[in-house]
N, C-alpha and C positions, 0 to 999 in steps of 0.2 A: 822496231824504233830505232832511229839513229841514236848513238851515243852522244850525250851533251858535251860540248868541247871544252876539254881542261887543257890550258896552254902552259907549258914550263917555260918562263922567261929566260931561265938561265942557260937554255939551249941556243939562244940568240947569238952567243959568242963562240960558239964551237961550229963544228961540221954539219950540225943539223939545223943551222940557221935557215935554209932554204926551206925545208918542209915545215918548219915552225912558223915562218912567214906565210905558207900557203895555208896552214892551219888558222891563222888569225884572218886571212882573206876570206876563207870559206864561213867562218863564224859569223864574220861582218855582213856577207851577202846573203847568207841562208839561215841565220839564227838571229842577228841582232844582239846576242848575248854570248859570252865565254866566260870562265872561270880562270883566274891566273894563280899559278904556285910559283914560288921562288921569285917573287917579284921585287924583292929588296927591301921591303919593309920589314923591320926587326920583329920577330915573333915575340919576344919580351914586351916590346911597345904595345903589340896587339893584345897581349894577355892583360896588360894593365889598362888599356882601354876597356876592355870586355869586364874586368872586375869593376872599375869605377863606375861604368854606366848602370851596372846592375845595382849596385849600392846606391847610386843616386835615384834610381827608380823606386827601390823599396823604401827609401827614406822620404823622398820628396814627392813622389807622383803616384804611387800606387794607391794610397788611401783616396786621392783626389778622383782617381779613374772610377774607383768603386761608387764613390758618390754620385758621379755623373751617370753610372749604368743605372743605380738605383733610382734617381731622379727622373729618368726617361722611361723607366720600367722595361728596360732592355732583355732582362732575363726571362721574361715572360712572353715574348713577342712570339705571333703565331703565323705570321706571313712575312715574306722577305723584305728586309730593309735596303732601299736603294739610295738613301740621302745621307749615310753615316757609314764611318769606318770604324772598326773595332780596334783602335789604336790610341796610344798615349805617346805624345810626341812633343818635341820642340826643336827649335831652328838656330843654327849658329851661322854666321856670316863670316868669311874669311877675306874675300877679295870683292871690290877693291879696297873696302875699309872694314876691319874686323868690328863686331859688335860684342866680343867674347866679354869684355869686362861688364856689359850691361845686363847679360843674362842673369836673372836671380837663381838663387839656390844652389850656385856651382861653387864648390870649395875650391882653394887655389890649386890644389894637386890635379883636380879634375880639368881646370882651365889651363894649367901649364901642359898637361898630358894631351889634350885635343888640340892644342895649338901646335905641338909637336907632330902628331898624326897628320894634321892637315897639311902640313910643309911637305910631308913624305908623300901624301896621296897627290897633291899639286905635282911634284916631281914625276910621279908615276903617270899621271894624267898626260902631261906634256910629252914623256917618252913614247906614250900610245899614240898621241897624235902623229909624231914624226913616223912610226912604223905603219899607221894608217895611210898616211900621204905617200910613204914610199911604195906601198902596194897598189897605191892608185896611179903611180907615175907622176905625181905632183912634186913641183919643186920643192926643195927643202925649206921648211919652215911655213909652207902655205896654209896649212889648216891653224896653226897657232895665231898667223897674222890675221886670217879671216875671223878669228874669234876676238880680236883685240879691240876694236872701237876706238875711242879716244882715251879711255881710262884703263884699259886692259880687260880680261875675261871676268866675268863674275864666277864666284866660287863660294858655295856653301853646303852646309851638312843639315841633314834632317835625321835626328836621333829618335828612333820609335822603338817602343815596346808593344808587344802584341799579347795580352794577357789571355789566360785560359777563357774560352768563349763556350756558354753552354749550348749554342745554337749556330755552328759555324755553317750550317747549310743555309742559314737565313740571313745572317749578318757577316759579310766579308771583313777580314782584317783590313784589307785595302782594295777598293774596287777596280776592276779592270780599267787600264789605261796606258797611253804611251806617255814617254816623258818629253817635254817640250823642247828641252835644251840640247846639249851637245854630247858630252860623255859622262857617264855615271859609273862611280865606283863604290862598291857596296862590300861592307864588312859584315856578314850575316853570322848568325848563331850557327855552331857547328854541330849543336845536338837537336834543336827543335827545326823542323822544315816548315815550309808553307808558301815560299815564293813560286809561282809558276808562270811560263810564258805560253803564247799560242803560237804553235806551229802546225802548218797544214791542217788546220781546223780542230787541233787536239791540245788540251792543256797538259803541259809538261813541266814536271818537278825540277827546279834547279837544286841540284845536290848540296847539302850542307857538307862543308869540307873545312877542317881546322886550318886556321891561318892563310885561307884562300882570300882574294878579292875577285868579287864577281863584277863583271863589265857589262853595261849595256848601252845602247846608242841611242840618243834623242832625235826628236824631229828635224831639228836644225841642221844636224850632221848628215841626216838623210838628204835634205834639201842640197846641202854643200857638195855632197857627192854624187848629185844628179840623180839620185834614187839607187845609186850601186849599193850603198850599205843601207841596212834596215833598221827602223825603230819600230819595235815590235809591241803589241799589246802583252801586259803582264799583270799579275794580281798577288795578293797574299791571302791564303786561307788561314783563317786562325785555327788553334788547335784547342782541344777540350781539356787538356790535361797539364799543360805547361807555358811558360812565357817565352816568346820568341824576341830575340833582340835583332835590332838592325840599324846600321849607320850607314846612309846613304849620302854620298858626298857628290856634287853637282858641278862640273866645270863646264861653263857655259859661255857662249859669246856675251860680250859686254852689253850693256843696255842700249847703246846706240850703234852697235855693230850691224852693217846692212848684210844681210844673209842671202845668198844666190848661188846656183850652181856655178862651180869651178869653170871657168871657159875651157880649160884644157879638156874637161871630161864632156863637154858639150860638144865640142869640136870631134872627139873620138866618137861619139854616138853618131853625128852627123856622117862622119866618114864610113861607119860602119853600116849606116842606112843606104848611103849612095852604093856602097859594094853590093849590098842585097839586092838593090833595085837593078843594077846593071847585070847581076847573075841572073836575075828573074826575067830580064829583057832578052838575054842571049838564049833562053831556054824556052822561049814562047814563039 
C-alpha cells in the first residue's frame, strides 16, 4: 500500500521546494487528500481550539446527543442505518458575512478563538490555491479569482464530534460522500482515528497527527482543473470507546461564481489529444 502523503510546507522556502511541489501535485492528482505539517498555524492556537471545542461539547451538546440516540433507539439497531450520521455538529459561517455572534451556547473565549483560527485557515487556503495553480501552470491568482463571484468566496466551518458508537458496523459516523465545494481544511483529533478515503477500490485511513491540517479537494475544484485534480469519496467510521473531534473548514466558490474548466487546461488537453492522434496516424 502506498504511504499517505504528508507534506512539510516549511520545505517550500528551501532547496526542497521542487520535490515538495511534486508531492503536492501527486497528492492532488492521485489521492485528492494530503496532510500538512509546519503549515504556519500556531500550535498553541490549535491546542486552545481543541480544548475549547471539547469543553463546549461536554457542556452543551453531549447530553442532547444522548437524548437523540435514545429517542431513535439507535443503540439497539439490528440492520444498517443509511439515512443518519452518528455525529453531533454545528456550523459557523465566516465569509462573506460571519454568523459567529448568532450561534447559541458559545462563550466569548470560544467565539474569539474560532474567529482567530478561521483567519489563519483562510490564509492557508489561499496559499494552497496559489500552489495548486502554480503546479497546473495557471496564471497567478487564477484559482482565487475563479472562486470569487461578486462577493468573494464562501468560507465556513463544520464543528463535529463523533461520540462512542455501540454499532459502528451499522451506523457510520459520516456516510461516504465527496465534498461539493473547493478546498477543505480539516483539524482532526490526533488520538482518535476514523476518517477514511477511497483509493483504488480500498478504504484507507487518514492518519491522526498532532498539529496537522488535512487537506482534501472538492467537486468544484475538480471541475476547474478539468479533472486533473481529484475529489474523492471519504467517510468517518465511529469508534466504540472514545469521542473523535473534527473541525472541517470549507473554502468554496462564491454563491454566484460560475464554475467551469480553466481554458488553459482545456487547451493543454486538446493539444495532448492532437499529438496522440498524430502519433497514431504516423504508426498505422
